[in-house]
C-alpha positions in Angstrom: 11.1 17.2 13.3 11.9 18.1 9.6 14.0 16.1 7.6 17.7 17.2 7.2 19.5 15.1 4.4 18.4 13.9 1.5 17.9 10.3 1.9 15.2 11.2 4.6 13.4 13.5 1.8 13.3 10.6 -0.5 11.9 8.2 2.1 9.3 10.4 2.8 8.7 11.2 -0.5 8.5 7.8 -1.7 5.8 6.9 1.3 3.8 10.0 0.0 3.9 8.0 -3.2 3.0 4.6 -2.0 -0.1 6.1 0.0 -1.3 7.6 -3.2 -1.0 4.4 -4.9 -2.9 2.9 -2.1 -5.5 5.8 -2.4 -5.4 5.1 -6.0 -6.3 1.3 -5.8 -9.2 1.8 -2.8 -11.1 3.9 -5.4 -10.3 1.9 -8.6 -11.8 -0.8 -6.1 -14.5 1.0 -4.8 -15.7 1.8 -8.2 -15.2 -1.9 -9.6 -17.7 -3.0 -6.6 -20.0 -0.3 -7.6 -19.9 -1.5 -11.1 -20.5 -4.8 -10.5 -23.6 -3.9 -8.3 -24.8 -2.0 -11.1 -24.9 -4.6 -13.5 -26.1 -6.9 -11.1 -29.5 -4.7 -10.4 -29.5 -4.2 -14.5 -29.5 -7.9 -14.6 -32.1 -8.1 -12.6 -34.0 -5.5 -13.9 -33.9 -7.2 -17.2 -34.7 -11.1 -15.4 -37.9 -9.5 -14.2 -39.0 -7.7 -17.4 -38.4 -10.6 -19.5 -40.6 -12.7 -16.6 -43.1 -9.9 -16.7 -43.2 -10.6 -20.6 -43.5 -14.1 -20.8 -46.4 -13.8 -18.0 -48.2 -11.5 -20.6 -47.5 -13.8 -23.2 -48.8 -16.8 -21.4 -52.3 -14.9 -20.6 -52.7 -13.9 -24.1 -52.1 -17.7 -25.2 -54.9 -20.0 -24.8 -54.5 -22.7 -22.4 -54.2 -26.1 -23.8 -54.1 -29.3 -21.8 -51.0 -30.9 -21.7 -50.9 -34.5 -22.8 -50.3 -36.8 -20.1 -46.7 -38.6 -19.9 -46.9 -39.6 -16.3 -43.4 -39.5 -15.9 -40.8 -36.4 -15.9 -37.1 -35.9 -16.4 -37.5 -38.9 -19.1 -37.9 -41.2 -16.9 -39.3 -44.7 -18.2 -43.0 -45.1 -17.1 -43.9 -47.9 -14.4 -46.8 -50.0 -14.5 -48.7 -51.1 -10.8 -51.0 -54.0 -10.8 -54.7 -53.3 -10.6 -56.6 -53.6 -7.2 -59.0 -56.0 -9.1 -58.3 -57.2 -12.7 -60.5 -56.4 -15.5 -62.8 -59.0 -17.8 -60.5 -59.0 -20.4 -57.2 -59.7 -18.6 -59.1 -62.7 -16.1 -60.4 -64.5 -19.8 -57.1 -64.2 -21.0 -55.4 -65.4 -17.7 -53.0 -62.4 -17.5 -52.0 -59.9 -14.8 -54.2 -55.8 -14.9 -51.3 -53.9 -15.2 -51.7 -49.8 -15.5 -49.6 -47.7 -16.4 -48.0 -44.8 -14.0 -49.8 -42.2 -15.7 -52.4 -39.8 -14.7 -55.1 -40.2 -17.1 -54.7 -43.9 -17.8 -58.8 -45.1 -19.1 -57.5 -49.1 -19.5 -55.2 -51.4 -18.4 -51.8 -52.1 -20.5 -53.4 -55.2 -22.1 -56.7 -53.1 -23.5 -54.5 -50.5 -24.6 -52.2 -52.5 -27.1 -55.5 -54.3 -28.3 -57.6 -51.1 -28.5 -60.6 -52.4 -27.1 -62.3 -50.9 -23.4 -61.3 -52.1 -20.4 -64.2 -53.3 -18.9 -64.5 -53.8 -14.8 -61.4 -53.9 -12.6 -60.0 -51.4 -10.6 -56.5 -49.4 -10.9 -54.3 -49.3 -8.1 -53.5 -46.2 -6.4 -52.0 -43.0 -8.2 -54.1 -44.0 -11.5 -57.1 -42.0 -12.6 -59.6 -43.1 -14.6 -62.1 -41.4 -17.1 -65.1 -41.0 -15.6 -68.3 -40.0 -17.8 -71.1 -38.3 -16.1 -74.3 -38.8 -16.7 -76.7 -36.2 -17.8 -80.2 -35.7 -16.2 -82.6 -34.2 -17.7 -85.6 -32.0 -16.6 -88.7 -31.1 -17.8 -88.6 -27.9 -17.8 -85.3 -27.9 -19.6 -86.8 -30.0 -22.0 -89.3 -27.2 -22.9 -86.7 -24.3 -23.1 -84.9 -26.4 -25.4 -88.3 -27.2 -27.2 -89.3 -23.7 -27.5 -86.8 -21.4 -29.4 -86.7 -17.6 -28.2 -88.7 -15.2 -30.3 -86.6 -13.8 -33.2 -85.9 -9.7 -33.0 -86.8 -7.7 -35.3 -84.1 -5.0 -36.6 -86.1 -1.4 -37.1 -84.4 0.6 -39.4 -84.4 4.4 -38.7 -85.4 6.4 -42.0 -84.5 10.0 -41.3 -87.2 12.1 -43.0 -86.3 15.0 -44.9 -88.1 18.0 -44.4 -90.2 19.2 -47.9 -89.8 22.2 -49.4 -92.6 24.8 -48.3 -94.3 27.6 -50.4 -91.5 29.8 -49.1 -89.8 29.5 -52.4 -86.9 27.5 -51.2 -86.0 30.3 -49.0 -86.4 28.0 -46.3 -83.8 24.6 -46.5 -83.9 21.5 -45.3 -81.3 21.0 -42.5 -80.9 17.6 -42.1 -80.2 16.0 -38.4 -76.4 15.2 -37.9 -75.9 11.3 -38.0 -74.7 10.1 -34.6 -71.4 9.0 -34.6 -70.7 5.6 -34.2 -69.2 4.4 -30.8 -65.3 3.8 -31.0 -63.9 2.1 -28.1 -61.7 3.6 -26.6 -58.4 2.5 -26.3 -57.0 2.7 -23.0 -52.8 3.5 -23.5 -50.7 1.0 -22.1 -49.4 1.5 -18.7 -46.1 1.1 -18.2 -45.1 -0.9 -15.4 -43.6 1.0 -12.3 -40.9 -1.4 -12.6 -39.8 -1.2 -16.4 -39.5 2.8 -15.9 -37.0 2.4 -12.6 -35.3 -0.2 -14.6 -35.1 2.0 -17.8 -33.8 5.1 -15.2 -31.5 2.8 -13.8 -29.9 1.6 -17.0 -29.6 5.2 -17.9 -27.9 6.1 -14.6 -25.7 2.9 -14.2 -24.4 3.9 -18.0 -23.8 7.3 -17.0 -22.0 5.9 -13.9 -20.0 3.6 -15.4 -19.0 6.2 -18.4 -17.9 8.5 -15.2 -15.8 4.8 -13.3 -14.2 4.5 -16.8 -13.0 8.1 -17.5 -11.9 8.5 -13.6 -9.9 4.9 -14.1 -8.6 6.2 -16.9 -7.1 9.1 -15.2 -6.3 7.0 -12.0 -4.3 4.6 -14.4 -2.3 8.1 -15.2 -1.5 9.1 -12.0 -0.1 5.6 -10.9 2.0 5.5 -13.9 3.1 8.9 -13.2 3.6 7.7 -9.2 5.5 4.8 -10.7 7.8 7.1 -12.3 8.4 9.3 -9.2 9.2 6.1 -7.7 11.7 4.8 -9.6 13.6 8.1 -10.3 13.6 8.3 -5.9 14.1 4.6 -5.5 17.7 5.5 -8.2 18.1 9.1 -5.5 18.3 6.4 -2.5 21.0 4.1 -4.2 22.7 7.2 -4.9 22.3 8.3 -1.5 23.3 4.9 -0.2 26.2 4.6 -2.1 27.2 8.0 -1.2 26.6 6.8 2.9 28.7 4.1 2.0 31.6 6.0 1.0 31.2 8.4 4.1 31.0 5.3 6.6 33.9 4.0 5.3 36.4 7.5 5.1 34.7 7.7 8.8 36.0 4.2 9.8 39.4 5.2 8.1 39.4 8.3 10.4 38.2 6.4 13.7 41.3 4.0 12.6 43.6 7.3 12.6 42.9 8.4 15.6 43.0 5.9 17.2 46.7 4.9 16.2 47.2 8.2 17.2 45.6 7.8 20.9 47.6 4.7 21.1 50.9 6.6 20.4 49.9 9.4 22.9 49.5 6.8 25.3 52.7 5.1 25.0 54.7 8.4 24.9 52.7 9.7 27.9 54.4 6.4 29.4 57.4 6.5 28.2 57.5 10.4 29.4 56.4 9.1 32.9 59.1 6.4 32.9 62.3 8.2 31.6 61.6 11.6 33.2 63.7 11.3 36.0 66.8 9.7 34.2 66.8 12.6 31.5 66.5 15.3 34.4 69.7 13.7 35.7 71.5 13.6 32.4 70.6 17.1 32.0 72.1 18.2 35.3 75.6 16.4 34.0 75.5 17.7 30.7 75.2 21.3 32.2 78.0 20.7 34.5 80.6 19.6 32.2 79.9 22.2 30.0 80.5 24.7 33.1 84.1 26.8 32.8 86.3 27.3 35.6 85.8 30.7 37.2 83.5 32.1 35.1 80.4 30.2 36.5 82.0 30.9 40.3 82.4 34.4 39.7 80.4 36.7 37.6 83.0 39.5 37.7 85.6 37.2 36.4 88.7 39.1 33.6 91.1 37.2 31.7 93.7 40.0 31.8 94.0 39.2 35.6 95.6 35.9 35.0 97.3 36.8 31.7 99.2 39.4 33.8 100.0 36.8 36.5 101.7 34.8 33.8 103.6 37.8 32.7 105.5 38.7 36.1 106.2 34.6 36.2 108.2 34.7 33.1 110.0 38.1 34.7 110.9 36.4 37.6 112.6 33.5 36.3 114.1 35.9 33.5 115.9 38.7 35.6 116.2 36.6 39.2 117.1 40.1 40.7 116.3 43.4 41.3 113.9 45.0 44.0 111.6 46.4 41.3 111.0 42.8 40.4 110.6 41.9 43.9 108.3 44.6 45.0 106.2 44.0 41.8 106.4 40.6 42.4 105.5 41.2 46.0 102.5 43.3 44.9 101.4 40.8 42.4 101.7 38.3 44.6 100.0 40.1 47.2 97.3 40.9 44.9 97.1 37.0 43.5 96.5 36.1 47.2 93.7 38.6 47.3 92.2 37.2 43.8 92.3 34.1 45.3 90.8 35.1 48.2 87.9 36.3 46.4 88.1 33.2 44.2 87.9 30.7 47.5 85.3 33.3 49.1 82.5 33.2 46.1 83.1 29.7 45.1 80.4 28.6 47.6 78.4 31.6 46.2 78.6 30.5 42.7 78.3 26.8 43.9 75.3 28.2 45.8 73.8 30.4 42.8 74.1 27.2 40.4 70.9 25.2 39.3 72.8 21.8 40.5 72.8 22.8 44.4 75.2 22.8 47.1 77.8 19.5 47.2 76.6 18.3 43.3 78.5 20.6 41.0 82.6 19.9 40.4 84.6 22.0 42.6 85.9 25.4 40.9 90.0 26.4 42.1 91.3 29.7 41.9 94.1 29.9 39.7 97.7 29.5 41.3 100.4 31.1 41.9 
């Protein structure tokens, strides 16, 4: 899935920068290891060259016999008693002891008195100077007596040809002198090791320069990556602050939604509880507002009532007269019809009402 938010993009960039830094560190460590190996090889080659030069110098020098010290590492020499003491020590009544040197010719007493040590046998590990006796043979004596004859040196004289009677036309051409033999100096052969070490040294120097340039480049890249990381971290902090604000707003919205849900639940409960009571009150209110005669008879006219009232007033004022009686009779005849009609239409009006039969108030017609 591709990243959608800036936080995801910043996290991916940070991971990429960390990976690049790890790769740069690995390359630097690898180059350092190669440099250390090259330096070690160079040191080994230099040591080999020094040893070879020392060996050559030791071969050129004349071997000198080292003085017999008898001890190594600055240790003090020890003395050992002789197996058989010498005559000098026996005469002096002293112990005959020899130093632990490899070339002790006499015992300690004789060395101090600077006299020859006669007799006695030194202990084991001590050497004494033994002079070899030369045996002379007659043939050797004759050879020594008769010295070899001296070798005569013959000088080569070059004869120049004399000029003949050819009046100097034929000139003498002397033979060329033989060139003296000169020892050919053989060129010094360089050791293969020295050539290898030089090539190795040059190669190591070249590699070191390349490694240093690459390390500089990697340091620059690491600096740029660190700057990018700081920028990414600052962006991440800004994004985190924005996320916190959004989360706070979301929490506030959720709380408001919860309060609205609670209010809605309460209203539904109240409506369910108070529904029938409210319906009954509405019906009673509708019944109280109903007008008698109008609701029962939709064709009811108020002029009929007004004419009935006027006829009543005429009867009271005149008291006599056929015309009035006739009119009263007609009116009275009409009034019961209207009353009958009103009484007949009452159940229809009561049936048509919204409350149903038997619940609304009874509507009476106009009285005579």
